[in-house]
C-alpha positions in Angstrom: -56.7 12.2 -22.6 -53.8 14.7 -22.2 -54.5 14.9 -18.3 -54.2 11.2 -18.2 -51.1 10.9 -20.1 -49.4 13.6 -18.1 -50.4 11.8 -15.1 -49.1 8.5 -16.2 -45.7 10.2 -17.1 -45.4 11.8 -13.4 -46.6 8.4 -11.8 -44.0 6.7 -13.8 -41.3 9.3 -12.8 -42.2 9.0 -9.2 -42.0 5.3 -9.2 -38.3 5.2 -10.8 -37.2 7.6 -8.2 -38.8 5.6 -5.7 -36.8 2.6 -6.9 -33.5 4.5 -6.9 -34.3 5.6 -3.3 -35.5 2.5 -1.8 -33.7 0.0 -3.9 -30.1 0.5 -2.3 -28.3 2.6 -4.8 -26.8 5.8 -4.0 -24.7 8.5 -5.7 -21.9 7.8 -3.5 -20.8 4.5 -1.7 -20.6 4.4 2.0 -16.8 3.0 2.3 -16.2 4.5 5.7 -12.6 5.2 4.8 -11.5 1.7 4.2 -9.1 0.8 1.5 -8.4 -2.6 0.1 -4.7 -3.5 0.5 -2.7 -5.2 -2.3 -1.6 -7.8 0.0 -3.9 -8.9 2.6 -1.7 -11.3 4.3 0.7 -8.6 5.4 -2.2 -6.1 6.0 -4.4 -8.4 8.0 -4.1 -8.7 11.8 -4.3 -12.4 13.0 -1.8 -11.9 15.8 -4.2 -13.6 18.2 -3.6 -17.0 16.3 0.3 -16.8 16.6 0.7 -18.1 20.1 -1.1 -21.2 18.9 0.5 -21.4 15.5 4.2 -20.3 15.9 5.4 -20.9 12.3 5.0 -18.4 9.4 3.4 -19.5 6.2 6.1 -19.1 3.8 4.0 -19.1 0.6 0.7 -17.7 1.5 -2.2 -17.3 -1.6 -3.3 -13.8 -1.9 -5.3 -12.0 -4.6 -6.6 -8.3 -5.2 -8.9 -6.8 -7.3 -9.2 -2.9 -8.3 -12.5 -2.2 -10.3 -14.9 0.6 -10.6 -17.6 -1.6 -9.1 -15.4 -3.6 -6.6 -12.1 -3.5 -4.7 -11.2 -6.6 -3.2 -8.5 -8.1 -1.3 -7.9 -11.8 0.0 -5.3 -13.9 1.8 -5.3 -17.6 2.5 -2.8 -19.1 5.1 -1.7 -22.1 6.5 -1.4 -22.2 9.9 1.5 -24.4 11.5 2.3 -25.2 15.2 5.9 -25.5 16.4 7.7 -28.5 14.8 4.8 -29.0 12.2 5.9 -29.8 8.5 2.3 -29.2 7.2 -0.4 -26.7 8.1 -2.4 -28.0 11.2 -5.3 -25.3 10.3 -6.3 -22.7 7.7 -7.2 -19.1 7.8 -8.7 -17.0 5.3 -9.0 -13.2 5.3 -11.2 -11.1 2.6 -12.1 -7.5 2.5 -14.8 -6.1 0.0 -15.4 -2.7 -0.9 -18.7 -2.4 -2.7 -18.8 1.1 -4.7 -21.9 0.6 -6.8 -24.2 -1.2 -4.7 -25.3 -1.4 -1.0 -24.5 -4.9 0.1 -26.5 -5.0 3.2 -29.7 -6.8 2.3 -27.7 -9.7 0.8 -25.2 -9.8 3.4 -28.0 -10.0 6.1 -30.0 -12.6 3.9 -26.6 -14.6 3.5 -25.2 -14.7 7.2 -28.2 -14.2 9.4 -29.7 -17.4 7.4 -26.8 -19.3 7.0 -28.2 -22.0 9.4 -31.3 -22.3 7.1 -29.1 -23.5 4.2 -26.3 -25.1 5.9 -27.1 -27.8 7.9 -25.5 -28.3 11.5 -24.1 -24.7 11.7 -24.7 -22.2 14.6 -25.3 -18.6 13.8 -24.9 -15.7 16.4 -25.2 -11.9 15.8 -22.1 -10.2 17.1 -22.3 -6.7 18.6 -19.9 -4.1 18.6 -18.1 -4.8 15.3 -19.4 -2.6 12.2 -22.9 -2.3 11.5 -23.8 -5.9 11.7 -21.7 -9.0 12.2 -22.5 -12.8 12.4 -20.4 -15.6 13.7 -21.0 -18.8 12.1 -19.5 -22.0 13.6 -19.5 -25.9 13.4 -17.9 -28.5 15.6 -18.1 -32.2 14.3 -15.5 -33.5 16.7 -18.0 -34.5 19.4 -15.0 -34.0 22.0 -12.6 -36.1 20.0 -9.2 -34.7 19.6 -8.4 -37.0 16.6 -11.4 -36.8 14.2 -14.1 -34.4 12.7 -13.6 -30.9 12.1 -14.0 -27.3 13.5 -15.0 -24.4 11.7 -15.8 -20.9 12.3 -16.3 -17.8 10.1 -16.7 -14.0 11.3 -18.7 -12.0 8.6 -18.8 -8.2 9.2 -20.5 -5.3 7.3 -19.4 -1.8 8.2 -21.6 0.4 5.5 -20.7 -0.7 2.3 -17.8 -2.6 3.2 -17.7 -6.3 4.0 -14.7 -8.4 5.7 -14.6 -12.1 6.6 -12.5 -14.1 8.6 -12.5 -17.9 8.5 -10.7 -20.8 10.3 -11.0 -24.3 9.7 -9.2 -27.4 11.0 -9.5 -31.0 10.3 -8.6 -33.1 13.2 -7.4 -36.1 11.2 -4.7 -34.1 9.9 -3.6 -32.8 13.0 -0.4 -33.7 14.9 -1.2 -36.6 17.1 0.5 -35.2 20.1 -1.0 -31.7 19.7 -4.4 -30.8 20.8 -6.4 -28.0 18.5 -7.7 -25.0 20.2 -11.1 -25.0 21.4 -13.8 -23.4 19.1 -14.7 -20.7 22.2 -10.9 -19.5 21.7 -11.0 -19.4 18.0 -14.0 -17.4 17.8 -12.5 -15.0 20.6 -9.6 -14.7 18.3 -11.6 -14.0 15.2 -13.6 -11.1 17.0 -10.4 -9.4 18.3 -8.4 -9.6 15.1 -11.3 -8.7 13.0 -11.5 -5.5 15.1 -7.8 -4.9 14.8 -7.9 -5.5 11.2 -10.7 -3.2 10.3 -9.1 -0.3 12.3 -5.9 -0.8 10.3 -7.5 -0.4 6.9 -9.2 2.7 7.4 -7.3 5.6 5.9 
């Protein structure tokens, strides 16, 4: 009976160790030298969009969070073309430093399979940005310059750090005499600016 009890204790300890090793926990978070800025609107790079949208948003929305489990920085901007009174399109940027748990499994599940849970979206893996990245896009304009919408998000994971950059435009609210950028241009801008932002946010 004693040997059986000892064996059960050893097996239980081995199982617990396996859970800690395999389950994504670690003594130290793999943050790759990133830091979450207090003002993402001024720290994030979106310069690729500025030739198209030349007016600055005078009152962007920004938030930040500092916690033992998570540091987060967020920015939402209205993008305006020259002469526009209201935003023609919208851009968001969000950086998350996951300090207690590895986000990799949930990140992959969310973005790799985005098209399975959201009808009408294209999902493409992107090489050369972080450990993994996915481009999610949708164009409902069907070639029209006055109806439908265009949307694109680039989601990046680098170690335990995640970054998303999203663009959206509703063609019904776009100025009639101005054509919105093609989705292929937007996705190129997202890739360029996401790379630049992640470089800037490393210590």
